[in-house]
N, C-alpha and C positions, 0 to 999 in steps of 0.2 A: 657633640652628639649625645653625651650622657645627659646634658642639661635639657635637651629637647625631649628625651625619653622621660625624664623625671617630671617635666612640665605636663606632658601628655597624660602620664599616670596620675598626677595630682588632679588634673581636670576631670578625668574619669571617676576618680574616687569622690571628688567633690559633688559631681552630678548624681552619684548613686544615692546619696543621703537625702536628696530633696524629695518632698512629697509629690505624688503624681498630680498632674494638672486635671482638674475636674472636667469631664467631657460633658458638653451641653446636650448631646444626643441621648444620653441615658439619664433618666430621672433618678433622684436619690432613693426613691422607693423601689425602683427596679433592680438596682445594683445588688442589694442583699439577696434577692431571689435568684439572680444569675449566679452569684457566688455559691449559694446553697446547692443549686442544681449541678454546678461543676464539681463541687466537693463530693456530692453524693455519687456522681458517676465515677470519680476517681476512687472513692472508697469501695464501691461495688466491684470495680475492676481489680483492685488489689486483694480484697478479701475472697471473693468468689472466683476470681480468674475469669469473670464474665466480661465479654467485650462491651464497649459502650453501645447503647441502643440509640439509633438515630431518631430524631424527633419525628412524630407523625405529621404528615402533610394533610391539609384540609382538602376537601373535594374540589374547591375552586382552584387551588394551586395545582392539583393533579391534572385537572381538565385543561389548564392553561399551558402545561408543559408539552413540548413536542414529543411525538412518539420516538422510540429508540431507532437509531439509524441501522440499516442492514446493508452492509457493504459486501456485495457479491461480485464476482467476476462475470462479465456478460457471457452468455452461452452462444458461441458462434460455431457454425459448422466449419470445420477446418478443411480447406481444400488444398491438396498437395500442389506445390508449385512445380509446374512443368519445366523440365530442363531444356534450355535453349542451346542451339548449336548452329554452326556454319557448315555448309556443305558445298564443296566445289568439286565437280566431276567433269572430266573431258573424255568423251568417247569410251565410256565403260559399259559393260553388259547391263541391260535393264534389270534383270533378276538380281544381280549382285548389288546394284544401287539400292533397290527397294529393300532388300534384306539388311543392308548395312544401316539404313535409316532406323530400323527398329532394334538393331542389336544393342544389348546393354540397357534396354528400357523395360518398362512393365508391359509393353504392347507386344502383340503377336501379329504375324502377317503370313498369309499364304499367297504365293504368286502362282498364277495359272501357268501351266507349262507352255501355253501358246504365246506367252509374252516373250518376245525376242527383240533383238536390235540393240543399238548403242544409244546411250543418253549422255548429253552434255548439259549440266545445270550449275547455277551459281546462286545458292541460297544463303542469306545472312540472318542470324538471330531469329531462328524459327524453332517451333516445337514440333513434335511428331504429329499431333492432330492437325496442325496448320499446314503440313506438307502435302 
């Protein structure tokens, strides 16, 4: 195990001393200008505490860029979900049945005093407005 670690360390140290490979994308005349610009930005940030200034974009580059995205939540009118219920009644007084349908809901109901009689009904999965 020690031999493998020593071999890996020797390879890393051996590679560190080699000269960098010349990149064909950057011409030899451009490289000193790039190094000078980077060095001046580093010195400016160290001496003056000034943050690095981003390079200016040409008008053609600015025109080609997409506008900034605006992510907003869609504005939807929120409709309250109606509570559903089952109603099974056998021979109950009509006024009592009607009043029990709206009890515990946001709805109000007035039953005319002339409403009488008995009701038998079997409703499944209904809402107050649908009854």
